[in-house]
C-alpha positions in Angstrom: -47.6 -61.9 -11.4 -45.6 -59.9 -13.9 -45.3 -56.1 -13.7 -46.9 -54.1 -16.5 -44.4 -52.0 -18.4 -45.1 -48.3 -18.8 -44.9 -46.3 -22.0 -41.2 -45.8 -21.5 -40.7 -49.5 -21.4 -39.6 -49.6 -17.8 -41.6 -51.3 -15.0 -44.0 -48.9 -13.2 -42.5 -49.9 -9.8 -39.0 -48.9 -11.0 -40.2 -45.5 -12.1 -41.9 -45.0 -8.7 -38.6 -45.9 -7.0 -36.7 -43.3 -9.2 -39.2 -40.6 -8.4 -39.1 -41.3 -4.7 -35.3 -41.6 -4.5 -34.5 -37.9 -3.8 -36.9 -37.9 -0.8 -35.5 -41.1 0.7 -32.0 -39.9 1.6 -31.4 -41.0 5.2 -31.0 -37.9 7.5 -28.2 -39.7 9.4 -26.1 -40.0 6.2 -26.6 -36.3 5.5 -25.6 -35.3 9.0 -22.5 -37.5 9.0 -21.4 -36.2 5.6 -21.8 -32.6 6.6 -20.0 -33.2 9.9 -17.1 -34.8 8.2 -16.9 -32.0 5.7 -17.0 -29.4 8.4 -14.2 -31.2 10.4 -11.9 -31.5 7.4 -12.6 -27.9 6.3 -11.9 -26.6 9.8 -8.6 -28.5 10.0 -7.5 -27.2 6.6 -8.4 -23.6 7.7 -6.5 -24.0 11.0 -3.5 -25.3 9.1 -3.4 -22.4 6.7 -4.1 -19.9 9.4 -0.8 -20.7 11.1 1.4 -20.5 8.0 4.3 -18.3 8.8 6.2 -16.0 6.5 9.5 -17.3 5.3 11.7 -14.3 6.3 15.2 -15.8 6.3 16.8 -16.2 2.9 18.1 -19.7 3.6 14.6 -20.9 4.5 13.4 -19.5 1.2 16.2 -21.2 -0.7 15.4 -24.5 1.1 11.7 -24.2 0.2 12.4 -23.5 -3.4 14.6 -26.6 -3.5 11.9 -28.7 -2.0 9.3 -27.3 -4.4 10.6 -27.8 -8.0 9.1 -26.0 -10.9 5.9 -27.7 -12.2 6.2 -28.9 -15.8 3.8 -27.8 -18.5 1.6 -30.9 -18.1 0.0 -32.7 -15.2 2.0 -35.4 -13.5 0.8 -38.9 -14.3 1.2 -40.1 -10.7 -1.3 -39.0 -8.1 -0.2 -37.2 -5.0 -1.5 -37.5 -1.5 -3.7 -34.6 -0.3 -1.3 -33.9 2.6 1.5 -33.3 0.1 -0.7 -31.0 -2.0 -1.6 -28.9 1.1 2.0 -28.8 2.1 2.9 -27.3 -1.3 0.1 -24.8 -0.9 1.5 -23.8 2.5 4.9 -23.3 1.0 3.5 -21.2 -1.8 1.6 -19.0 0.7 4.6 -18.5 2.9 6.8 -17.3 0.0 4.5 -14.4 -0.9 6.0 -10.9 -0.5 4.4 -9.3 2.5 5.0 -5.6 3.2 3.7 -5.7 6.7 5.9 -7.0 9.5 3.9 -10.1 10.6 4.7 -13.7 11.4 1.6 -15.1 9.8 0.5 -14.5 6.2 -3.3 -15.0 6.6 -5.3 -13.1 9.2 -6.7 -14.9 12.2 -10.2 -16.3 12.0 -12.8 -15.9 14.7 -15.7 -18.3 15.0 -17.9 -16.4 12.6 -15.2 -16.1 9.9 -14.4 -19.8 10.2 -18.0 -20.7 9.9 -18.4 -18.5 6.8 -15.4 -20.1 5.2 -16.6 -23.6 6.0 -20.0 -22.7 4.5 -18.4 -22.2 1.1 -17.3 -25.8 1.2 -20.8 -26.8 2.2 -22.3 -24.8 -0.6 -20.0 -26.5 -3.1 -21.0 -29.9 -1.6 -24.7 -29.1 -1.8 -24.5 -28.3 -5.5 -24.2 -32.0 -6.1 -27.8 -32.5 -4.9 -30.8 -33.1 -7.2 -31.9 -29.7 -8.6 -35.4 -30.0 -7.1 -34.0 -30.7 -3.7 -31.3 -28.0 -4.2 -33.9 -25.5 -5.3 -35.9 -26.1 -2.1 -32.8 -25.6 0.1 -31.7 -22.4 -1.8 -35.1 -21.0 -1.7 -35.3 -21.4 2.1 -31.9 -19.9 2.7 -32.5 -16.9 0.4 -35.9 -16.2 1.8 -34.7 -16.2 5.4 -31.7 -14.0 4.6 -33.7 -11.6 2.6 -36.3 -11.2 5.4 -33.6 -10.7 8.0 -31.7 -8.1 6.0 -34.9 -6.1 5.0 -35.9 -5.8 8.6 -32.5 -5.0 9.9 -31.7 -2.3 7.2 -35.2 -0.8 7.1 -35.9 -1.7 3.4 -39.3 -3.3 3.3 -40.4 -5.2 0.2 -37.0 -5.7 -1.3 -35.0 -8.4 -3.1 -31.4 -9.4 -2.4 -28.6 -10.8 -4.5 -25.2 -12.0 -3.4 -22.0 -11.3 -5.2 -18.2 -11.5 -4.7 -17.6 -7.7 -4.2 -19.2 -4.3 -4.5 -18.1 -4.0 -8.2 -20.3 -7.0 -9.1 -23.2 -5.4 -7.1 -22.9 -2.3 -9.2 -22.8 -4.3 -12.4 -26.0 -6.2 -11.5 -27.7 -2.9 -10.4 -26.9 -1.4 -13.9 -28.3 -4.5 -15.5 -31.5 -4.1 -13.5 -31.7 -0.5 -14.5 -31.3 -1.5 -18.2 -33.9 -4.2 -18.0 -36.3 -1.8 -16.3 -35.7 1.2 -18.6 -35.3 -0.7 -21.8 -37.9 -3.6 -21.9 -37.9 -6.2 -24.6 -41.0 -4.6 -26.2 -39.1 -1.3 -26.9 -38.2 -0.7 -30.5 -34.5 0.0 -31.3 -33.6 -1.2 -27.9 -29.9 -1.7 -28.4 -29.6 1.6 -30.4 -31.1 3.6 -27.6 -29.1 1.7 -25.0 -25.9 3.2 -26.5 -27.1 6.6 -25.5 -27.6 5.7 -21.8 -25.5 7.8 -19.4 -24.2 6.9 -16.0 -23.5 9.5 -13.3 -21.0 9.4 -10.4 -19.4 11.9 -8.1 -15.7 12.9 -8.7 -15.0 11.9 -5.1 -15.9 8.2 -5.8 -13.9 5.6 -7.5 -14.6 5.1 -11.3 -13.2 1.6 -11.5 -16.4 -0.2 -10.8 -18.4 1.9 -13.2 -15.8 1.5 -15.9 -15.8 -2.2 -15.4 -19.6 -2.2 -15.7 -19.5 -0.4 -19.1 -17.1 -3.0 -20.5 -19.5 -5.8 -19.4 -22.7 -4.3 -20.7 -21.2 -2.9 -23.9 -21.4 0.8 -23.2 -18.6 3.2 -24.2 -16.7 4.7 -21.3 -17.5 8.1 -22.5 -21.1 7.6 -21.3 -19.9 8.0 -17.7 -20.5 11.5 -16.4 -18.4 12.7 -13.5 -20.3 15.2 -11.4 -18.2 17.9 -9.6 -18.3 18.2 -5.9 -19.3 21.1 -3.7 -16.7 23.5 -2.5 -18.9 25.4 0.0 -18.4 25.2 3.7 -20.1 22.3 5.3 -20.7 20.4 2.0 -17.2 20.0 0.7 -16.6 16.7 -1.1 -20.3 15.9 -1.7 -22.0 15.8 -5.1 -23.1 19.2 -6.4 -26.8 18.8 -7.1 -27.0 22.0 -9.2 -24.1 20.8 -11.4 -25.9 17.5 -11.7 -29.1 19.1 -13.0 -27.1 21.1 -15.5 -25.4 18.0 -16.8 -28.8 16.2 -17.0 -30.4 19.0 -19.0 -27.4 19.1 -21.4 -27.5 15.3 -21.9 -31.3 15.2 -22.5 -30.9 18.0 -25.0 -28.2 16.1 -26.8 -30.4 13.0 -27.1 -28.9 11.0 -24.3 -30.9 8.9 -21.8 -30.1 9.4 -18.1 -30.0 5.8 -16.8 -28.1 5.3 -13.5 -26.6 7.4 -10.7 -24.4 6.4 -7.8 -24.8 8.3 -4.5 -21.9 8.1 -2.1 -22.7 7.6 1.6 -19.4 7.4 3.3 -17.3 5.3 0.9 -15.0 8.1 -0.2 -11.6 8.9 1.4 -13.0 11.3 4.0 -16.4 9.7 4.3 -18.5 12.4 2.7 -22.3 11.9 2.4 -24.2 13.1 -0.6 -27.6 14.8 0.0 -29.8 11.8 -0.5 -33.1 13.8 -0.4 -32.2 16.2 -3.2 -30.6 13.5 -5.3 -33.7 11.3 -4.9 -35.8 14.1 -6.3 -33.5 14.7 -9.2 -33.6 11.0 -10.1 -37.3 10.7 -9.8 -37.8 13.7 -12.2 -35.5 12.1 -14.8 -36.6 8.5 -14.3 -33.1 7.4 -13.2 -32.1 4.4 -11.2 -30.5 5.6 -7.9 -27.9 3.3 -6.3 -26.3 4.0 -2.9 -23.0 2.7 -1.6 -20.9 3.5 1.5 -20.3 2.6 5.1 -22.9 5.0 6.4 -25.6 2.5 5.3 -24.4 0.2 8.1 -26.0 2.7 10.5 -29.4 1.5 9.4 -28.8 -1.7 11.4 -28.4 0.4 14.6 -31.7 2.3 14.3 -34.6 1.0 16.4 -37.5 3.2 15.5 -39.3 3.9 12.2 -37.6 6.3 9.8 -39.5 9.0 8.1 -38.8 10.2 4.6 -39.6 7.0 2.9 -39.3 8.8 -0.5 -35.6 9.0 0.1 -35.2 5.2 -0.2 -32.9 4.4 -3.2 -33.7 1.9 -5.9 -30.7 -0.3 -4.8 -27.8 -0.2 -2.4 -24.7 -2.2 -1.6 -24.4 -3.8 1.8 -20.8 -4.8 2.4 -21.6 -7.0 5.4 -18.2 -8.6 5.5 -16.4 -5.3 6.1 -19.0 -4.0 8.5 -18.8 -7.0 10.7 -15.1 -7.7 10.2 -15.8 -11.2 8.9 -14.0 -12.8 5.9 -15.8 -15.1 3.5 -19.2 -13.3 3.6 -20.6 -12.2 0.2 -21.5 -8.7 -0.7 -25.3 -8.0 -0.8 -27.2 -6.1 -3.4 -30.5 -5.0 -1.9 -32.9 -3.5 -4.5 -36.6 -2.8 -5.0 -38.7 -5.7 -6.2 -38.8 -6.3 -10.0 -40.5 -9.0 -12.1 -38.8 -12.3 -11.9 -38.2 -12.3 -15.6 -36.1 -9.1 -15.2 -34.4 -10.4 -12.1 -33.0 -13.5 -13.8 -32.6 -11.9 -17.2 -28.8 -12.0 -17.0 -28.4 -15.1 -14.9 -27.1 -18.3 -16.4 -28.6 -20.5 -13.7 -31.5 -19.0 -11.6 -30.8 -21.4 -8.8 -27.1 -21.3 -8.4 -26.3 -17.9 -9.8 -25.9 -15.4 -6.9 -28.1 -17.3 -4.6 -26.2 -20.4 -3.3 -23.5 -18.1 -1.9 -26.0 -16.7 0.6 -25.5 -19.8 2.7 -22.4 -18.2 4.3 -24.3 -15.1 5.4 -27.3 -17.2 6.4 -25.1 -19.2 8.9 -23.2 -16.2 10.2 -26.3 -14.0 10.9 -27.8 -16.8 13.0 -24.7 -17.4 15.0 -24.2 -13.7 15.8 -27.8 -12.6 16.2 -29.4 -9.2 15.5 -28.2 -7.6 18.8 -24.6 -8.6 18.3 -24.6 -7.3 14.7 -26.1 -4.0 15.8 -23.7 -3.6 18.7 -20.7 -4.4 16.5 -21.7 -1.7 14.0 -22.5 0.8 16.8 -19.0 0.2 18.4 -17.4 1.0 15.1 -19.2 4.3 14.7 -18.6 5.1 18.4 -14.9 4.5 18.0 -14.8 7.0 15.2 -16.6 9.6 17.4 -14.2 9.0 20.2 -11.1 9.2 18.1 -12.4 12.4 16.5 -12.9 14.0 20.0 -9.4 13.1 21.3 -7.7 14.3 18.1 -9.6 17.6 18.1 -7.9 18.3 21.5 -4.3 17.9 20.1 -2.7 21.1 18.7 -1.1 20.7 15.4 -3.6 18.1 14.1 -5.9 18.9 11.2 -9.0 16.7 10.9 -10.2 16.4 7.3 -13.3 14.2 7.9 -16.5 15.7 9.1 -17.5 15.9 12.7 -20.2 13.6 14.0 -23.5 15.3 14.6 -24.3 16.0 18.3 -27.3 17.4 20.1 -27.5 18.8 23.6 -28.9 16.4 26.1 -28.7 13.3 23.8 -26.1 10.6 23.9 -24.5 9.3 20.8 -26.3 6.0 21.1 -29.7 7.8 21.3 -28.9 9.8 18.2 -28.1 6.6 16.2 -31.0 4.6 17.7 -33.8 7.1 17.1 -32.9 9.5 14.3 -35.6 11.7 12.7 -34.8 10.8 9.1 -32.0 9.4 6.9 -30.1 12.7 6.6 -29.9 13.1 10.4 -28.7 9.4 10.7 -26.0 9.7 8.1 -24.8 13.0 9.6 -24.4 11.3 13.0 -22.8 8.1 11.8 -19.3 9.0 10.6 -17.5 5.9 9.3 -13.9 7.2 9.0 -11.5 9.7 10.7 -8.9 11.4 8.4 -6.3 13.6 9.9 -2.8 15.0 9.3 -0.2 17.1 10.9 -0.2 20.7 9.8 1.7 22.5 12.5 -1.1 24.9 13.6 -0.9 25.7 17.3 -3.7 28.2 17.6 -6.8 27.7 19.8 -9.7 26.1 18.0 -12.6 28.4 17.5 -15.4 26.0 18.4 -15.2 23.2 20.9 -16.4 19.8 19.6 -18.7 19.3 22.6 -20.2 22.8 22.2 -20.8 22.7 18.4 -24.3 23.7 17.3 -26.6 21.1 16.1 -25.9 20.1 12.5 -23.0 22.5 12.1 -19.6 21.1 11.2 -16.9 21.5 13.7 -14.2 24.1 12.8 -11.6 21.4 13.4 -12.8 19.7 10.2 -11.6 22.7 8.2 -13.8 21.7 5.3 -13.4 25.0 3.5 -9.7 25.5 4.0 -7.8 26.3 0.9 -5.9 23.4 -0.6 -2.3 23.4 0.4 -1.0 22.5 -3.1 -2.6 25.4 -4.9 -0.3 28.4 -5.4 -2.3 31.3 -4.1 -5.0 30.8 -1.5 -7.3 33.2 0.3 -7.0 32.6 4.0 -9.7 33.7 6.4 -9.4 34.6 10.0 -10.9 31.3 11.3 -8.7 29.2 9.1 -6.2 27.2 11.2 -3.9 26.9 8.2 -3.3 30.7 8.3 -1.3 30.1 11.5 1.0 27.7 9.8 2.6 29.6 7.0 5.4 27.0 6.8 3.0 24.4 5.5 1.7 26.4 2.6 5.2 27.1 1.3 6.6 23.6 2.1 3.7 21.2 1.2 6.1 18.4 0.1 8.0 18.6 3.4 4.8 18.3 5.4 3.8 15.3 3.3 7.1 13.7 4.4 6.4 14.6 8.0 2.9 13.0 7.8 4.4 10.0 6.2 6.8 9.6 9.1 4.0 10.1 11.6 1.9 7.4 9.8 4.8 4.9 9.8 5.3 5.5 13.5 1.6 4.9 14.2 1.4 1.9 12.1 4.3 0.4 14.0 3.4 1.3 17.5 -0.4 1.6 17.4 -1.4 -1.6 15.7 -4.6 -1.8 17.7 -6.1 0.8 15.4 -6.8 0.0 11.7 -4.7 3.0 10.4 -3.5 3.5 6.9 -1.5 6.1 5.1 -3.4 7.7 2.1 -2.7 10.3 -0.5 -5.5 12.8 -0.7 -5.7 14.5 -4.1 -6.1 18.0 -2.4 -4.5 17.7 1.1 -1.6 15.4 0.3 -0.5 12.7 2.7 -3.0 11.9 5.4 -3.7 9.2 8.0 -7.0 7.4 7.9 -8.8 5.4 10.6 -11.6 3.0 9.4 -13.1 0.4 11.7 -14.9 -1.2 8.8 -12.2 -3.6 7.6 -12.0 -7.4 7.1 -10.4 -9.2 10.0 -11.4 -6.6 12.7 -14.1 -8.8 14.1 -14.8 -8.0 17.7 -11.3 -6.5 18.2 -12.5 -2.9 18.0 -10.4 -0.5 20.2 -11.7 0.1 23.6 -11.8 3.5 25.4 -8.6 2.9 27.2 -6.8 2.0 24.0 -8.0 5.1 22.2 -6.9 7.3 25.1 -3.4 5.7 25.2 -3.1 6.1 21.4 -4.1 9.8 21.8 -1.3 10.4 24.3 1.2 8.7 22.0 0.1 10.8 19.1 0.4 14.0 21.2 4.0 13.0 22.1 4.8 12.5 18.4 3.2 15.8 17.5 5.4 17.6 20.0 8.4 16.1 18.2 7.1 17.2 14.8 6.4 20.7 16.1 9.9 21.0 17.5 11.4 19.7 14.3 9.5 22.3 12.2 10.5 25.0 14.7 14.2 24.2 14.6 14.3 23.6 10.8 14.5 27.3 9.9 17.3 27.9 12.4 19.1 24.8 11.1 18.9 26.0 7.5 20.3 29.4 8.4 23.2 28.0 10.4 24.1 25.6 7.5 24.1 28.4 5.0 26.5 30.4 7.2 28.9 27.5 7.8 32.0 27.4 5.5 32.2 23.6 5.5 28.6 22.5 5.5 26.3 22.4 2.5 22.5 21.9 2.7 21.2 18.9 0.8 17.5 18.5 -0.1 16.3 14.9 0.1 12.8 14.2 -1.2 12.4 11.1 0.9 13.6 12.4 4.3 11.3 13.9 6.9 13.9 14.8 9.6 15.5 18.1 10.5 17.5 18.1 7.3 20.7 16.8 5.7 24.1 18.3 5.2 27.2 17.5 3.1 30.6 18.1 4.8 33.0 19.8 2.4 36.4 20.9 3.7 37.4 24.4 2.7 38.9 24.7 -0.7 37.5 21.4 -2.0 34.5 22.9 -3.8 36.8 24.1 -6.7 38.2 20.6 -7.1 35.0 18.5 -7.6 36.5 16.0 -9.9 35.5 12.3 -9.9 38.5 11.5 -7.6 37.6 14.4 -5.3 33.9 13.3 -5.1 35.1 9.8 -4.1 37.3 11.2 -1.4 34.4 13.4 -0.1 32.1 10.4 0.0 34.6 8.5 2.0 35.0 11.4 4.4 31.3 11.8 4.9 30.7 8.1 5.3 33.4 8.0 8.0 31.7 11.1 9.5 28.3 9.4 9.7 29.9 6.3 11.3 31.4 8.4 14.1 28.3 10.4 14.6 26.1 7.3 14.9 28.3 6.1 17.7 27.4 9.3 19.5 23.7 9.6 18.6 21.5 7.2 16.7 19.5 10.1 15.2 22.3 10.6 12.6 22.1 8.4 9.4 23.6 8.1 6.0 21.9 9.7 2.9 22.7 10.3 -0.7 21.8 13.4 -2.7 20.6 13.6 -6.2 24.2 14.3 -7.4 25.5 11.1 -5.8 27.3 12.7 -2.9 27.0 11.1 0.5 25.4 13.4 3.2 24.6 13.4 6.9 20.9 13.1 7.7 19.6 14.6 10.9 16.5 12.9 12.4 13.7 14.3 14.5 14.5 16.6 17.4 12.8 17.8 20.6 12.3 21.3 22.0 15.4 20.9 24.2 17.6 20.1 21.2 20.4 22.6 20.6 20.8 22.9 16.8 24.1 24.8 17.1 25.5 22.1 19.3 24.5 19.4 16.8 26.1 21.2 13.8 29.2 22.0 15.9 29.5 18.3 16.7 29.4 17.5 13.0 32.0 20.1 12.1 34.4 19.1 14.9 34.0 15.4 14.1 34.8 16.2 10.4 37.9 18.2 11.4 39.0 15.3 13.5 38.6 12.9 10.6 40.5 15.3 8.4 43.4 15.4 10.9 43.5 11.6 11.1 43.5 11.5 7.3 46.5 13.9 7.3 48.4 11.6 9.7 47.7 8.7 7.4 48.9 10.6 4.4 52.1 11.5 6.3 52.7 7.9 7.2 52.1 6.8 3.7 54.7 9.3 2.4 57.2 8.2 5.0 56.7 4.5 3.9 57.1 5.5 0.3 60.3 7.5 0.9 61.7 4.8 3.2 61.3 2.1 0.5 63.0 4.4 -2.0 65.9 5.0 0.4 66.3 1.3 1.2 66.4 0.5 -2.5 69.1 3.2 -3.1 71.2 1.9 -0.2 71.0 -1.7 -1.3 71.9 -0.8 -4.8 75.0 1.2 -3.6 76.1 -1.6 -1.3 75.8 -4.1 -4.1 78.0 -1.9 -6.3 80.6 -1.4 -3.6 80.7 -5.1 -2.8 81.3 -5.9 -6.5 84.1 -3.3 -6.6 85.8 -4.7 -3.4 85.6 -8.4 -4.3 86.8 -7.8 -7.8 85.7 -9.0 -11.1 87.5 -12.3 -10.9 85.2 -13.6 -8.2 82.2 -13.0 -10.5 83.6 -15.1 -13.4 82.3 -18.7 -13.5 84.8 -21.4 -12.5 87.5 -18.8 -12.0 85.6 -17.3 -9.2 85.5 -20.6 -7.4 89.2 -20.9 -7.5 89.7 -17.4 -6.3 87.3 -17.9 -3.4 89.1 -21.1 -2.5 92.5 -19.5 -2.6 91.3 -16.3 -0.8 88.0 -16.8 1.0 85.9 -13.6 1.3 85.1 -12.0 4.6 81.9 -13.2 6.3 80.9 -9.6 7.2 81.1 -8.5 3.6 77.5 -9.5 2.6 74.9 -7.0 1.6 72.8 -6.1 4.6 69.0 -5.8 4.4 67.0 -2.7 5.4 64.1 -2.1 7.9 62.1 1.1 8.5 61.9 2.4 12.1 58.6 4.3 12.1 59.3 5.6 15.6 62.5 7.4 14.6 61.8 7.8 10.9 65.0 6.0 10.0 65.9 3.2 7.5 68.2 0.8 9.3 70.3 -2.1 8.4 69.1 -5.5 9.6 72.1 -7.1 11.2 70.6 -6.9 14.6 67.4 -8.6 13.5 69.2 -11.6 12.1 71.7 -11.7 14.9 69.2 -11.8 17.7 66.1 -12.9 15.8 64.1 -9.9 17.1 63.7 -6.2 16.5 65.5 -4.3 19.2 65.9 -0.6 19.8 67.6 1.5 22.5 65.5 3.3 25.0 66.2 6.9 25.8 65.8 6.7 29.6 67.3 3.3 30.1 69.3 2.9 33.4 73.0 2.3 33.6 74.0 -1.3 33.7 71.2 -2.4 31.4 72.1 -3.8 28.1 71.2 -1.8 25.0 71.1 -3.4 21.6 73.9 -2.4 19.3 73.3 0.5 17.0 72.7 -0.6 13.3 75.7 0.0 11.1 73.6 1.9 8.5 70.9 4.4 9.4 69.2 6.7 6.8 66.8 9.3 8.2 63.5 9.9 6.2 61.4 13.1 6.4 57.7 13.4 5.5 58.3 16.2 3.1 59.8 13.9 0.6 63.6 14.5 1.4 65.9 11.7 2.6 69.3 12.4 4.2 72.5 10.5 3.5 73.2 7.5 5.7 74.6 8.3 9.1 77.1 5.4 8.7 78.9 4.8 5.4 78.5 1.4 3.8 80.5 -1.2 5.6 81.5 -2.8 2.3 84.3 -0.3 1.7 85.2 0.5 5.3 84.6 -2.9 7.0 87.7 -3.2 9.2 87.7 0.4 10.5 84.0 0.4 11.3 84.3 -2.9 13.2 87.2 -1.7 15.3 85.6 1.6 16.1 82.2 0.1 17.1 84.0 -2.6 19.3 85.9 0.1 21.2 82.8 2.2 21.7 80.8 -0.7 23.0 83.6 -1.7 25.5 83.7 1.9 26.9 79.9 1.9 27.4 79.9 -1.3 29.3 78.0 -3.2 26.7 78.8 -6.8 25.6 80.7 -7.1 22.4 78.5 -7.7 19.4 79.9 -8.7 16.1 78.5 -7.1 13.0 76.1 -9.1 11.0 
C-alpha cells in the first residue's frame, strides 16, 4: 500500500523519522566520541605542558631554521596534525619569558586539566541539534547557578559566564542600562548620554573605560571618587565625597547609573564600606556592583548572614583565581531581571555566555563544596599567618590591613560564623603588602592583643607618604624613627627592589610580586589568589622558614643603611675616591677611583685611561670579594660598586682595600710605561748604530765595490773580509743594553754572562757592540766602537782577553 504524501510533498513516515532522529542517537556512540575527545585533548595538553624554554642561542637558531616564515597565503598541501602541533610547540618555546623557568606553561592539576578539556567538549557539543543543545545547556546552567547561589549566599540570583572580569563589568553595565532605561522611555538614547559611572580612585579604570567604549558613553562620564585619608579607613571610598559628587551631577542634569565597590581587589586589599554605599545607591537608584577577592570569603561562611540589605545588585566571582585553576570562566552573579532584559545584548541566547559554564560545572563537581571552601580558607589563613610573622620583624612596614581578631575565637570561627558582611570582610584579608623602611622601634600594639575591629599599628595606615616633601609625624608613627627613609625615598625603593628580587628567587613557594604603590613606592605583595596555585598553598612550616629568611635579609639591609652614612663621609674625605650616584644600584654605594692630579686633565683620552684603570681595579677586587662589581655613571665613567654588607663589615677596611689596590695598579702601570719607553729608545739606538755601521762599511770597502760589474772584478781580485758585514742588534731588557747579534747567529741561542758564575765554567763572549739605554729617554754611546773601522785591533784584543780568562776562543760573527 502506497504512503500518503503530506502537505510538504514528503511521505509522512519520512517526516516522522526526521522528527525522531535527534532522540535516537545511540548513547554508546556519544560515550565513545566524548571519551576519544577527552583522550586526545589530554594528550595535547600534556604535550604542551612539558614544552621547555629554548634558552640557548644555537637551539633558537636551529628552531628558526626548521620553522620557515609562513607565506601570505595558505599552503595548498595539507599537513599532518602532529607536524602542526610541533610547530605550535616550537612557537611557544621561543617566547620571551622573564622568569627563570624550564617550562613555559604552568603545570596542570586534575581540575585544571578537566576544565581545559571541557572547553573542547563544549566546542564539540555546539554541533548538536539546537533543541538538544538547549536542553543540555539549560541543565548545566541551572545546576551551576544553584550551586553558586548557595555557596556564595546570594539567593534568587542569575549567573552569566565570561572570559574575564572586564567582560563581567561590561555586562553588568548593560543590565543597569536595560533596567534604568527601558524601551518604553522617551528619548532613551539622549538620556543615556547623561548616565554617570562611579569608581574609587584605588581601583583600576581600564575595565570601566573599556565598557564606555562598548556602550557608546563618553569617557568623561566616569566619576573617580576620592579615597579616605583617615586612620583605619585609608584607601577606601569616601562616602561623603561620593554624596557630594552625586548631588552635583544630579543638579547638572546627569543620571547616576552605576557604581563599583571594591572589596579587596586593590593593591593593598582595601574594603569599601558596603553598608553605607548600599544606602547611597538605593537613594539614588544606582546599580551597585562589587568586585574583589574578599567575596571569596562568602564560600567559607556556614551560618546565615544578617544585613540582607547590603547585598549588591551584581558581583564578580573570579572562581579561577580563587581556586587556582586555569580554564574556568569568570562568573557574573546578579539579581534576577526579566528574560527579555537578560538576553537583550546577546546574539545567541543559548550559546552566548552559557555554554562556557560547562567547565565550571565539571570542576565544581570534582572538587566538591568542602574542598572549595577549604581551599579558600587556607588562602585567607596564609595571609593571616604571613601578616603575623612579618609584624614581628623589625624594619618591616606592613601596608595592608590587619585581619580582624577577637579574644577567645579562632580565625576559622570568625570566618565561618560572622555577624554580618562587614565583619566578614574585615576578617578575610586577601593580600599582604609590606616593604622595608628601616624602623627599629618597638611596635606600640601587639597583633595578638589588638582590640576588636581596630587596625593594628603595624599597618601604619595613616602614616604620611614618603614621597611628599613635608610630613607631620606623630609619636606613634614608626616612620618617625627612620629619618633616612624620608630623605632618601628613591634609595629605599632600590633596597625594596633588591629585597623583592631575593625573595622571588629564593622563596618561590610564595606567590610574591614586586609592585609600585602610588604613595609608598616599591613594595612586595603576597596574594594567594592567583592562577596555577591550586592546592600548593604554603604550609605553616614554609611560612616560618620564609620569615626567618626575610629576617636575615632585613638584617643585611639594616646594616647597609647604617654603614652608608659612614661610607659617604669617608669617600668625601678621600683624595682619590669620588662618590657616584647610581639610580639602579641598591648596595652600599659606588665610587670612582681618580689618581691625584687627574681631575684637572679630564680630556677624552684621560677618561679612557681612567676607565681602564677602574676596570682593572674591579677585576682585582672581584678576585678578593664577590661583593664588588662594575658600574657606569651618568657621565660614562666606570666605577666600583659595593654590594650589601653586614654589621661586622669594616667600611674603612673596604675603602682602604680599594685605595691600595688602585695604587698597586698605578705602580704596575708605571712599570709598563717605563718598559715601553726603554723599548722605544732601544729601537732608536739600534737604528742609529746600524746606520752608522752601514756608512762605515761603505767608507772602508770603497766606492769601486759598489759600482756594478766593476765591483765584481774588485771583489774577485781582493775579496772582502768575512767579519766586515753589518751586525744586527738585540735589546737586553735585563741590563738595558742594545747588543750586537754575533753571538746569536754563532751559537743559535741567546746567551748572557752570569754575575756569580764559578771559575772554570764557560761564559759566552761579550758582544762587540753594546749601547746602554736609560728610561729617561737618554742613550749613551756604544761601549765598543763599530768593528767596521777597527776590525783587526778589536779581534786581537778580544782573543787575548779570552785566552787570559780561560775561555775558549770565539771568532767574531
